[in-house]
C-alpha positions in Angstrom: 181.5 126.3 6.1 179.0 125.9 3.0 178.5 122.4 4.4 178.4 123.1 8.2 181.7 120.9 8.9 183.8 123.4 10.0 183.7 124.6 13.6 185.2 126.8 15.9 186.5 126.7 19.3 186.1 129.8 21.8 187.5 130.9 25.3 185.4 131.8 28.0 186.0 135.5 27.7 185.1 134.8 24.1 188.0 134.6 21.8 188.8 132.4 19.2 191.2 129.6 20.3 191.0 127.1 17.5 189.2 125.0 14.4 188.6 121.8 13.0 186.8 120.3 11.0 184.1 117.1 11.4 182.8 115.2 8.5 180.9 112.4 9.0 180.1 110.0 6.8 183.1 107.9 4.4 186.0 110.1 2.8 187.2 109.2 -0.5 190.5 109.7 0.8 190.6 106.8 3.1 189.1 104.1 1.1 192.6 102.7 0.6 194.4 101.9 3.4 197.7 100.2 2.9 196.7 98.5 6.3 193.5 98.0 7.6 191.2 100.4 9.3 189.5 98.9 13.2 186.7 98.8 11.3 184.6 99.7 8.9 181.3 100.9 10.3 179.7 104.6 10.1 182.6 107.2 11.2 183.6 111.0 10.8 186.3 112.3 9.8 188.8 115.0 11.7 190.4 117.5 9.4 192.4 120.7 9.6 192.7 120.9 13.8 194.5 124.9 14.1 195.2 126.5 17.4 196.1 130.0 17.7 198.2 129.4 20.7 196.5 131.6 23.6 194.9 128.3 24.7 195.9 124.7 26.0 193.6 121.9 25.1 192.3 122.9 21.9 192.6 119.2 20.3 190.9 117.4 22.9 188.4 119.7 23.3 187.6 118.8 19.4 187.7 115.9 20.3 185.2 115.9 22.9 183.1 117.3 20.2 183.7 114.9 17.7 183.1 111.5 20.5 179.8 113.5 21.1 178.9 113.8 17.3 180.0 110.3 16.6 181.8 107.3 18.1 184.1 106.1 15.5 187.1 109.1 14.4 189.4 108.2 12.1 192.5 110.7 11.4 195.7 111.1 9.4 198.8 113.1 9.4 202.1 114.0 7.5 205.5 111.9 9.2 206.6 114.8 10.3 204.2 116.2 12.2 205.5 115.4 15.5 203.4 117.6 17.8 200.1 115.8 16.0 201.6 112.3 16.2 202.3 112.4 20.1 198.5 114.7 20.4 196.9 111.5 18.2 198.5 108.6 20.2 198.5 110.3 24.0 194.9 110.4 23.0 194.3 106.4 22.7 194.1 106.7 18.6 195.1 103.7 17.6 197.8 103.5 14.0 195.6 102.0 11.1 198.0 102.3 8.5 199.2 104.5 5.8 196.7 106.5 3.2 197.4 108.4 0.2 195.5 112.1 -0.5 194.5 113.3 -3.8 197.7 114.3 -4.6 199.6 110.9 -3.8 201.3 111.9 -0.5 201.1 109.7 2.0 199.7 110.2 5.6 199.8 107.8 8.5 196.0 107.2 9.9 194.3 106.2 12.7 191.3 105.1 14.5 189.8 105.5 17.7 186.6 104.0 19.0 184.4 104.7 21.8 
């Protein structure tokens, strides 16, 4: 919040529908990948998408906002997060490989270029 990375998605009547983080710039977690990124140009990373469940399309709204800020987006998710994996692929992200979080946990890594 302090760095301006956190964003909210509101319904038309002012209710909180979701939250997410967009961090523009290098993400240290993404510096090593078992695979290959589409390219190494400037990018933004989406983290922590969450929906309150009261509105559909929160992730789509998040992605549209992020793409309006930077046309190169990276995202990762846990293998078991099937709904997120479905949304990522439906949104035309390309699977690039496996990254590891700060605690060593593997994550599926994707990239989308506008």
